[in-house]
Backbone bond lengths (Angstrom), bond angles and torsions (degrees), N, CA, C in turn:
res aa  C-N    CA-C-N  psi(-1)  N-CA   C-N-CA  omega(-1)  CA-C   N-CA-C  phi
1 M - - - 1.456 - - 1.514 109.27 -
2 T 1.315 118.25 137.99 1.460 122.29 -179.09 1.510 109.70 -120.56
3 L 1.317 115.95 162.69 1.457 121.24 177.46 1.523 110.93 -70.27
4 P 1.354 117.54 143.71 1.462 119.33 174.59 1.516 110.69 -60.91
5 N 1.327 116.67 147.15 1.460 120.84 -177.47 1.519 112.85 -62.46
6 S 1.344 116.42 -24.42 1.455 118.78 -176.92 1.520 112.71 -71.58
7 K 1.337 116.98 -16.74 1.458 119.43 -177.30 1.509 113.20 -91.29
8 L 1.301 116.75 -26.29 1.463 118.65 -176.62 1.512 109.14 -153.32
9 D 1.336 117.14 122.09 1.460 119.25 177.89 1.516 109.36 -100.01
10 L 1.320 116.42 -172.92 1.464 120.64 -173.88 1.513 112.73 -70.68
11 T 1.308 117.83 -20.16 1.465 120.32 -177.89 1.514 112.25 -91.49
12 G 1.371 117.26 -2.90 1.458 119.74 179.81 1.507 112.63 81.89
13 L 1.340 118.69 17.00 1.458 122.07 179.46 1.512 109.82 -109.76
14 D 1.365 116.54 145.40 1.445 118.92 174.90 1.530 109.41 -83.96
15 Q 1.346 118.26 -172.39 1.449 121.12 -175.33 1.523 112.29 -66.85
16 N 1.341 117.16 -23.79 1.471 120.58 179.26 1.520 112.82 -90.07
17 G 1.328 116.31 1.86 1.456 120.46 178.32 1.506 113.99 84.61
18 N 1.330 118.10 10.00 1.461 120.77 179.32 1.518 110.28 -83.62
19 D 1.330 115.47 149.13 1.459 121.34 -178.58 1.525 109.24 -75.46
20 M 1.339 115.67 118.81 1.462 120.99 -178.91 1.520 112.50 -97.12
21 T 1.330 118.16 -4.77 1.461 121.53 -172.69 1.513 111.87 -62.79
22 S 1.338 116.88 -45.16 1.455 119.89 -175.55 1.522 111.56 -66.73
23 S 1.344 117.38 -42.55 1.463 120.05 179.93 1.514 110.81 -67.16
24 R 1.349 116.69 -37.43 1.467 120.78 179.00 1.519 110.08 -65.44
25 N 1.348 116.91 -43.41 1.457 120.71 178.79 1.524 111.41 -64.13
26 L 1.352 115.75 -37.55 1.452 120.36 179.29 1.521 110.93 -63.87
27 M 1.353 115.32 -41.88 1.463 120.56 179.59 1.520 110.63 -63.93
28 M 1.352 116.68 -44.42 1.457 120.87 -179.22 1.521 110.56 -65.90
29 S 1.341 116.84 -38.64 1.458 120.87 179.72 1.527 111.16 -65.61
30 S 1.355 115.09 -42.41 1.459 119.89 179.33 1.511 111.20 -63.72
31 R 1.345 116.58 -43.24 1.453 120.62 -178.95 1.532 110.75 -68.14
32 A 1.324 117.45 -39.76 1.461 120.86 178.74 1.519 110.54 -62.83
33 H 1.369 115.48 -38.83 1.461 119.56 178.56 1.520 110.88 -64.20
34 M 1.331 115.66 -41.35 1.460 120.37 -178.67 1.522 111.34 -65.04
35 T 1.338 117.09 -47.44 1.461 120.67 -177.76 1.516 111.56 -68.70
36 S 1.336 117.18 -38.11 1.464 119.11 179.28 1.523 109.91 -69.22
37 S 1.345 117.71 -36.39 1.456 120.39 177.89 1.515 110.69 -63.85
38 S 1.356 116.39 -39.00 1.462 120.64 178.91 1.514 110.06 -64.11
39 S 1.331 116.98 -42.34 1.453 120.72 -178.30 1.518 110.93 -65.41
40 I 1.343 116.34 -42.67 1.458 120.67 179.73 1.510 109.74 -64.03
41 S 1.343 116.06 -42.29 1.456 120.35 -179.19 1.511 111.47 -62.58
42 S 1.349 116.83 -43.93 1.457 119.76 -177.55 1.524 111.30 -71.08
43 R 1.337 116.39 -35.55 1.463 118.63 178.34 1.510 111.01 -68.42
44 G 1.349 115.67 -32.63 1.453 119.01 -177.43 1.511 113.46 -84.67
45 S 1.335 118.78 -7.35 1.452 121.59 -179.38 1.522 109.57 -82.66
46 V 1.324 115.16 122.25 1.452 120.07 -176.17 1.527 109.39 -80.71
47 G 1.334 116.91 136.00 1.449 121.58 174.31 1.505 115.57 82.61
48 L 1.339 118.48 5.38 1.461 120.78 -179.72 1.519 109.89 -92.46
49 N 1.319 115.72 126.97 1.455 120.67 178.23 1.516 110.72 -86.02
50 R 1.322 115.63 139.50 1.457 120.66 176.92 1.524 109.25 -88.94
51 E 1.323 115.72 137.10 1.457 121.59 177.03 1.525 108.16 -132.70
52 A 1.324 115.92 153.09 1.459 121.15 179.78 1.523 109.48 -104.81
53 V 1.320 116.48 131.58 1.464 121.32 175.32 1.528 108.91 -121.41
54 K 1.327 115.23 151.53 1.458 120.75 174.07 1.523 108.89 -86.95
55 L 1.324 116.07 129.07 1.462 120.57 174.88 1.523 107.78 -116.89
56 Y 1.330 115.13 123.67 1.461 121.25 -176.10 1.517 111.43 -100.26
57 C 1.346 115.10 149.84 1.466 122.48 169.82 1.523 107.43 -94.74
58 D 1.329 117.23 172.86 1.460 119.95 -178.74 1.528 112.77 -68.53
59 D 1.337 118.00 -12.80 1.464 120.59 175.88 1.535 111.18 -97.03
60 N 1.353 115.88 13.58 1.462 124.36 176.93 1.532 114.34 66.89
61 V 1.321 117.06 16.03 1.461 121.17 167.76 1.532 106.66 -79.99
62 F 1.309 117.68 140.09 1.463 119.72 -177.34 1.517 111.03 -130.39
63 K 1.345 114.32 160.89 1.455 122.52 173.97 1.525 108.22 -136.71
64 Y 1.346 115.81 145.87 1.456 120.80 174.38 1.526 108.52 -83.82
65 I 1.331 115.59 131.63 1.462 120.55 -178.19 1.520 108.85 -129.51
66 Q 1.328 116.37 131.08 1.458 121.68 178.70 1.520 110.11 -82.40
67 I 1.335 115.92 130.29 1.461 121.20 177.94 1.524 109.12 -138.16
68 T 1.320 116.75 171.66 1.459 122.69 171.62 1.522 107.24 -119.74
69 E 1.328 115.76 176.43 1.471 119.43 179.62 1.527 111.82 -66.80
70 E 1.334 117.22 -16.64 1.467 121.14 179.69 1.525 112.91 -92.79
71 T 1.328 117.98 -4.89 1.464 120.53 178.39 1.520 109.02 -69.90
72 S 1.328 116.17 127.49 1.469 120.50 -178.15 1.523 110.28 -89.46
73 A 1.344 114.97 166.33 1.466 120.49 178.22 1.530 110.66 -61.38
74 L 1.335 116.70 -38.61 1.466 119.99 179.58 1.520 111.59 -64.92
75 E 1.336 116.62 -41.23 1.460 119.97 178.19 1.526 111.07 -63.54
76 L 1.333 116.50 -38.21 1.465 119.75 178.70 1.529 110.83 -66.91
77 V 1.317 117.27 -33.62 1.465 120.78 175.63 1.525 110.22 -64.12
78 Y 1.328 116.72 -45.51 1.471 121.03 177.56 1.531 111.01 -58.23
79 I 1.334 115.17 -47.90 1.463 119.54 -178.73 1.525 110.29 -64.25
80 G 1.343 115.92 -40.87 1.458 120.35 179.73 1.515 112.90 -62.66
81 L 1.312 117.18 -42.91 1.466 120.69 177.78 1.518 110.79 -61.35
82 D 1.323 115.18 -38.03 1.461 119.48 178.79 1.532 110.92 -68.82
83 Q 1.336 116.78 -43.10 1.466 120.87 -178.27 1.532 111.92 -66.97
84 F 1.328 116.67 -38.54 1.465 120.52 -179.87 1.540 112.38 -86.86
85 E 1.338 115.28 0.21 1.469 121.72 178.07 1.530 111.41 57.23
86 I 1.322 115.38 45.87 1.472 121.68 176.29 1.523 107.60 -97.49
87 L 1.312 116.47 109.42 1.468 121.48 -175.41 1.522 109.64 -96.10
88 E 1.330 115.69 65.65 1.459 121.15 179.00 1.518 109.37 -132.02
89 D 1.330 116.03 167.72 1.459 121.87 -177.41 1.526 110.07 -63.49
90 V 1.335 116.83 130.48 1.464 121.61 -177.50 1.524 111.38 -63.44
91 S 1.330 118.36 -23.94 1.467 120.97 -179.31 1.527 112.04 -66.38
92 N 1.320 117.43 -15.68 1.465 121.07 179.06 1.526 112.59 -84.89
93 F 1.345 117.23 -2.54 1.454 120.65 -174.57 1.528 111.21 -126.96
94 A 1.326 114.38 157.23 1.460 121.22 178.11 1.524 108.81 -149.03
95 L 1.328 115.95 161.37 1.460 120.61 175.56 1.521 108.34 -90.68
96 C 1.315 115.36 124.73 1.460 120.80 -175.66 1.532 109.06 -119.92
97 E 1.325 115.85 132.29 1.465 121.19 175.31 1.524 108.57 -97.14
98 V 1.322 116.17 122.66 1.464 121.81 -179.58 1.516 108.43 -110.57
99 I 1.337 116.17 125.28 1.462 121.62 -177.13 1.521 109.11 -120.69
100 A 1.327 116.60 126.42 1.464 121.33 175.46 1.521 108.00 -83.68
101 V 1.344 116.79 117.52 1.462 120.93 -174.81 1.527 112.47 -97.31
102 H 1.317 118.06 -39.05 1.465 121.87 172.78 1.514 107.91 -158.53
103 A 1.319 117.04 175.96 1.464 122.14 -171.15 1.527 111.87 -50.07
104 G 1.327 115.24 116.69 1.455 121.08 174.54 1.515 115.05 81.54
105 A 1.329 118.49 -3.65 1.466 120.75 -177.81 1.525 110.44 -117.96
106 V 1.319 115.28 143.07 1.462 120.70 179.51 1.523 109.50 -135.21
107 R 1.323 114.72 160.94 1.459 121.11 174.50 1.519 108.16 -123.20
108 Q 1.325 117.15 125.94 1.464 122.32 -179.45 1.524 109.94 -106.52
109 K 1.327 115.31 136.45 1.460 120.64 179.11 1.512 109.43 -138.07
110 Q 1.323 115.74 121.40 1.468 120.41 177.99 1.522 108.70 -83.01
111 L 1.324 116.31 124.72 1.459 120.97 -176.84 1.523 111.24 -82.79
112 A 1.318 115.26 145.42 1.466 120.62 176.35 1.533 109.06 -64.34
113 P 1.334 117.59 146.67 1.479 120.90 -175.12 1.518 114.41 -54.49
114 M 1.343 117.95 -33.76 1.466 120.15 -175.55 1.528 112.79 -97.24
115 T 1.327 118.02 13.86 1.467 121.37 176.12 1.529 109.85 -63.05
116 K 1.321 116.61 132.02 1.472 121.16 -179.05 1.534 110.27 -123.56
117 N 1.322 115.48 -172.73 1.463 121.73 -177.35 1.528 110.11 55.05
118 L 1.326 115.57 46.22 1.458 122.13 -171.03 1.525 113.38 -68.01
119 A 1.323 117.35 -37.70 1.468 120.08 -177.34 1.520 111.50 -63.97
120 N 1.328 116.90 -39.47 1.462 120.66 -177.44 1.523 112.72 -75.63
121 R 1.319 117.85 -15.01 1.464 121.25 178.25 1.526 111.50 -74.83
122 L 1.327 115.89 -27.54 1.463 119.80 -173.66 1.523 111.72 -72.03
123 S 1.329 115.35 139.76 1.460 121.67 171.58 1.526 107.95 -112.29
124 L 1.320 116.79 176.78 1.463 120.29 -179.84 1.519 111.88 -65.17
125 S 1.329 117.06 -24.51 1.466 120.55 -176.70 1.521 112.78 -101.09
126 S 1.328 118.07 15.44 1.466 120.43 -178.10 1.520 111.62 -126.86
127 R 1.334 114.74 157.56 1.463 122.68 179.30 1.525 109.03 -141.02
128 Y 1.344 114.98 155.92 1.456 120.88 171.18 1.525 109.13 -99.69
129 Y 1.326 115.06 131.70 1.464 121.12 178.10 1.526 109.81 -121.41
130 L 1.325 114.64 143.71 1.462 121.47 172.07 1.521 106.47 -86.73
131 K 1.308 117.14 102.38 1.467 121.89 -170.66 1.519 111.87 -96.14
132 D 1.326 114.97 130.60 1.464 121.76 172.49 1.528 107.05 -84.49
133 N 1.334 116.90 113.57 1.459 121.17 -175.25 1.524 113.70 -66.24
134 R 1.335 116.42 -13.53 1.465 119.52 -179.95 1.524 111.79 -83.21
135 K 1.334 117.30 -8.83 1.461 121.00 179.78 1.527 109.73 -103.52
136 T 1.310 116.47 140.09 1.459 121.46 -175.88 1.532 113.57 -105.45
137 E 1.330 118.08 -15.46 1.460 120.06 -177.08 1.529 111.07 -71.44
138 S 1.335 115.63 158.41 1.461 122.01 -178.91 1.531 110.57 -64.13
139 L 1.320 115.33 143.35 1.466 119.94 -179.99 1.526 112.01 -73.59
140 V 1.318 116.68 -25.63 1.465 121.60 -173.61 1.522 110.25 -123.64
141 Q 1.325 115.95 128.57 1.458 121.45 175.58 1.534 109.62 -83.33
142 E 1.335 115.50 169.35 1.465 120.57 -174.72 1.529 112.60 -59.99
143 H 1.326 117.04 -42.92 1.466 119.29 -177.80 1.532 111.36 -67.67
144 V 1.331 116.70 -31.57 1.470 120.03 177.66 1.527 109.70 -70.15
145 A 1.334 116.77 -39.90 1.464 121.18 178.12 1.526 110.93 -60.96
146 Q 1.313 116.54 -39.09 1.467 120.32 178.03 1.528 111.11 -66.29
147 D 1.339 116.03 -37.14 1.469 119.73 175.89 1.525 110.83 -63.69
148 M 1.334 116.15 -38.89 1.462 120.57 179.07 1.523 110.97 -63.56
149 L 1.329 116.52 -39.61 1.464 120.10 178.52 1.520 111.42 -67.35
150 R 1.326 116.16 -37.25 1.470 119.35 178.55 1.524 111.05 -64.81
151 D 1.330 116.48 -30.87 1.465 120.18 179.62 1.527 112.11 -66.99
152 T 1.349 116.85 -20.26 1.466 119.75 -178.72 1.523 112.00 -77.07
153 V 1.323 116.78 -16.85 1.466 120.56 -179.76 1.530 108.57 -86.39
154 T 1.305 116.29 108.97 1.466 120.58 -176.78 1.526 110.05 -116.22
155 N 1.301 114.98 153.22 1.455 122.03 177.05 1.520 107.28 -129.06
156 L 1.310 115.77 129.23 1.466 120.64 -176.59 1.519 111.95 -57.49
157 L 1.325 117.14 -33.23 1.456 121.09 -178.76 1.523 112.42 -67.58
158 L 1.337 116.64 -20.26 1.462 120.46 179.76 1.524 112.41 -84.85
159 L 1.329 116.54 -11.46 1.465 120.65 -177.32 1.528 110.48 -89.48
160 D 1.302 114.77 144.61 1.466 121.49 -179.77 1.530 109.88 -66.73
161 P 1.347 119.04 121.51 1.475 120.80 -178.42 1.532 113.01 -59.78
162 E 1.315 117.17 -32.82 1.463 119.74 178.49 1.524 110.96 -66.29
163 E 1.339 116.49 -40.24 1.460 120.19 179.08 1.524 111.04 -69.55
164 I 1.346 116.51 -36.45 1.463 120.03 176.21 1.529 109.39 -60.79
165 A 1.329 116.74 -46.39 1.465 121.17 179.78 1.524 110.93 -62.23
166 R 1.317 116.30 -39.74 1.469 120.36 -179.84 1.530 111.04 -63.91
167 Q 1.328 116.56 -43.33 1.463 120.25 -179.28 1.523 111.41 -69.52
168 I 1.330 117.09 -38.05 1.470 120.46 176.07 1.527 109.84 -61.03
169 T 1.324 116.28 -43.22 1.467 121.32 -179.20 1.521 111.28 -64.38
170 L 1.318 117.32 -43.88 1.466 120.83 178.55 1.520 111.20 -62.85
171 N 1.328 116.07 -40.49 1.464 120.98 179.92 1.522 111.05 -66.10
172 S 1.339 116.60 -40.98 1.466 120.42 179.33 1.529 111.49 -69.38
173 F 1.335 115.66 -39.12 1.468 119.30 -177.76 1.526 111.55 -66.09
174 E 1.323 116.35 -29.27 1.471 119.82 178.88 1.527 110.90 -59.53
175 V 1.337 116.97 -36.82 1.473 121.39 177.27 1.527 110.26 -82.80
176 F 1.334 116.95 -42.44 1.471 121.73 -175.69 1.529 112.38 -59.35
177 Q 1.331 117.18 -39.56 1.464 120.00 -175.26 1.533 112.60 -69.72
178 R 1.335 117.13 -15.00 1.468 119.89 -179.60 1.531 112.63 -91.04
179 I 1.339 116.27 -6.23 1.471 119.21 -179.50 1.529 109.47 -74.51
180 R 1.338 116.43 126.52 1.468 120.84 179.28 1.521 110.23 -91.99
181 P 1.348 118.67 151.91 1.476 121.42 -178.82 1.525 112.99 -55.17
182 V 1.343 116.14 -35.10 1.463 119.20 -178.03 1.525 111.22 -64.35
183 E 1.324 117.78 -26.35 1.458 120.85 179.76 1.524 110.55 -69.35
184 Y 1.337 117.54 -35.69 1.462 120.87 177.32 1.527 110.24 -64.06
185 V 1.336 115.67 -44.93 1.470 120.50 -179.00 1.520 110.27 -64.54
186 T 1.321 116.51 -44.06 1.467 121.42 -179.88 1.518 111.31 -61.12
187 D 1.348 116.02 -42.53 1.460 120.34 -178.54 1.527 111.63 -72.67
188 L 1.324 117.39 -38.83 1.458 121.95 -176.12 1.520 112.35 -66.42
189 F 1.347 116.23 -42.78 1.477 120.24 -175.45 1.528 112.54 -102.03
190 G 1.345 116.59 5.05 1.462 119.95 177.78 1.516 113.12 63.94
191 L 1.317 116.93 35.49 1.455 121.44 -178.06 1.518 111.52 -86.72
192 K 1.321 115.52 159.49 1.458 120.81 173.30 1.522 108.51 -100.03
193 S 1.315 116.01 126.51 1.465 119.83 -175.97 1.522 109.48 -135.66
194 G 1.320 114.55 146.91 1.455 119.71 177.43 1.516 112.52 -69.12
195 Y 1.334 116.03 -18.53 1.454 120.40 179.07 1.535 112.12 -74.67
196 G 1.337 115.28 -24.44 1.458 118.45 -177.52 1.525 111.46 73.08
197 Q 1.330 115.95 -176.73 1.462 120.57 178.06 1.529 109.93 -144.55
198 D 1.314 114.31 43.02 1.470 120.53 -177.71 1.520 112.18 -61.10
199 N 1.329 116.44 -42.77 1.470 119.85 -175.37 1.522 111.98 -68.51
200 I 1.321 116.82 -39.97 1.469 119.22 -179.47 1.530 110.22 -70.35
201 E 1.337 117.22 -29.83 1.460 120.72 175.93 1.534 110.63 -70.18
202 K 1.328 116.72 -38.95 1.464 120.45 177.02 1.528 110.58 -63.71
203 F 1.344 114.93 -39.05 1.468 118.74 179.77 1.530 110.33 -67.69
204 A 1.338 116.86 -36.75 1.465 120.65 177.92 1.530 110.56 -67.41
205 D 1.323 116.78 -35.47 1.463 120.51 178.59 1.528 111.38 -64.23
206 K 1.326 116.22 -31.07 1.464 119.84 179.87 1.525 111.26 -64.98
207 V 1.328 116.49 -27.99 1.464 120.30 177.39 1.522 109.70 -61.51
208 N 1.329 116.25 -48.92 1.466 120.61 179.63 1.524 111.37 -65.37
209 T 1.333 115.58 -38.44 1.468 119.67 -179.04 1.523 110.91 -63.43
210 E 1.328 116.92 -46.16 1.467 120.87 -178.26 1.532 111.58 -68.16
211 M 1.310 117.32 -39.67 1.462 119.97 178.23 1.527 110.69 -64.74
212 Y 1.325 116.93 -42.83 1.465 121.24 -179.63 1.530 110.38 -66.25
213 W 1.329 116.25 -37.27 1.474 120.88 179.51 1.526 110.63 -63.06
214 V 1.334 117.03 -45.83 1.464 121.18 -179.82 1.527 110.58 -62.17
215 A 1.332 116.35 -48.01 1.461 120.44 -178.61 1.533 110.98 -62.66
216 T 1.335 116.26 -40.30 1.471 120.54 -178.65 1.524 111.49 -65.14
217 E 1.324 116.44 -44.51 1.461 120.56 -179.53 1.528 111.45 -61.52
218 I 1.314 116.38 -36.14 1.466 120.22 -177.52 1.534 111.28 -74.67
219 V 1.326 117.23 -48.62 1.465 120.11 -173.95 1.527 113.03 -75.19
220 T 1.327 117.61 -20.13 1.474 119.01 178.59 1.528 112.22 -78.24
221 E 1.327 117.36 -11.48 1.461 120.28 174.51 1.532 109.08 -78.23
222 K 1.334 116.47 117.96 1.466 120.75 -175.96 1.533 111.96 -76.15
223 S 1.332 115.29 -32.47 1.457 119.82 -178.92 1.532 110.58 -79.84
224 V 1.323 116.15 131.09 1.473 120.68 178.74 1.524 110.67 -63.35
225 I 1.324 116.45 -37.38 1.467 120.65 179.97 1.529 110.35 -65.07
226 K 1.343 116.64 -45.46 1.462 120.50 178.86 1.522 111.27 -66.42
227 R 1.331 115.68 -33.52 1.468 119.53 178.14 1.535 110.44 -65.19
228 A 1.319 115.57 -39.80 1.470 119.67 177.58 1.524 110.57 -65.70
229 R 1.342 116.37 -39.89 1.474 120.29 177.41 1.521 110.58 -64.38
230 M 1.338 117.33 -36.43 1.459 121.33 179.55 1.531 110.53 -65.82
231 I 1.334 116.66 -42.44 1.466 120.22 178.24 1.528 110.50 -62.06
232 K 1.328 115.88 -44.15 1.471 120.38 177.99 1.520 110.87 -61.13
233 H 1.348 116.60 -39.23 1.468 121.92 179.74 1.530 110.19 -63.52
234 F 1.333 116.66 -43.29 1.464 120.31 -179.91 1.528 111.53 -67.78
235 L 1.328 117.10 -32.66 1.461 119.40 176.21 1.530 110.95 -63.59
236 K 1.325 115.96 -37.09 1.472 120.05 175.80 1.519 110.54 -66.09
237 V 1.350 116.44 -41.29 1.466 120.33 178.28 1.524 109.89 -61.22
238 A 1.342 116.60 -43.32 1.467 120.77 179.56 1.530 111.49 -61.79
239 A 1.319 115.95 -38.82 1.477 120.05 179.16 1.524 110.42 -65.10
240 Y 1.325 117.20 -40.16 1.465 120.18 178.32 1.528 111.08 -70.29
241 C 1.340 117.35 -32.91 1.468 120.01 174.90 1.527 110.26 -62.22
242 Q 1.330 116.08 -38.60 1.469 120.35 177.60 1.520 110.77 -63.34
243 S 1.339 116.41 -41.14 1.466 119.82 179.54 1.526 111.47 -67.60
244 C 1.341 116.81 -22.27 1.476 121.31 176.38 1.527 111.22 -88.83
245 N 1.357 116.53 5.07 1.472 122.35 -175.62 1.525 112.41 61.98
246 N 1.323 116.33 25.24 1.463 121.43 176.56 1.534 107.86 -98.50
247 F 1.341 115.57 74.17 1.454 120.72 -175.75 1.522 111.72 -70.91
248 N 1.336 115.99 -27.01 1.459 119.85 179.41 1.540 110.62 -61.05
249 S 1.330 116.20 -51.50 1.456 120.04 -179.79 1.519 111.41 -69.21
250 M 1.330 117.25 -32.34 1.464 120.79 178.13 1.526 110.02 -59.16
251 F 1.339 117.05 -48.47 1.467 120.50 179.93 1.527 111.42 -68.01
252 C 1.356 116.49 -33.40 1.475 119.92 177.71 1.519 110.55 -62.13
253 I 1.321 116.71 -44.39 1.465 121.38 -178.92 1.520 110.85 -66.59
254 L 1.333 116.83 -43.37 1.465 120.49 179.93 1.528 111.18 -67.64
255 S 1.342 116.58 -32.18 1.471 119.68 178.85 1.517 111.68 -76.31
256 G 1.356 116.20 -29.96 1.460 119.92 -179.87 1.514 112.41 -69.14
């Protein structure tokens, strides 16, 4: 997106003949400071995972932007303006969440500037848009809303088995890393301890959850051919779990 010709000509003067160069440089300097500060802050934050989100413009062009759970809506607006090369005042823009609710209909919600944990807020039927507050028309047309709804329909066979295994492993490790050594001893010898064994019980529950998930996905396929393809797909997932040293999930999938 570029600036309209009426705002800036080739000589750097506005329509009244005033010099716009200094104000433009000031705006770019301020925005560069903001985005660089955000990057430094996120890089310096220990334990924060980086995630990529799609940020859309009002013309439905999008860019992937890396953020952390501490990135605020205002910071994402700054980064978005920089990525889309929009040289306008940040106060004219906001981060808007657009959700497709049913065919042809959408719900728009402007997020508060300090809203965080942005990646986890998104669902399959929602998008983030860089909204120009001076415009009143809807960000999403009917045909785009229908495309958003179609994106919510997923099929396990269309997903990469390696990525499925990776996500299963990350999800399992989140529980596994919280298990303390004393919980193993307590569980092994049936002892009573003030520490409890909540984490090891949660990890054991994941075994049943993963086995039930595999069995459910297979038996809900009515076609015998698709059922065979599903079994083959899960075998690939199990093999990738083994390569990730996630033997727990590997055995769960094979047992399911």
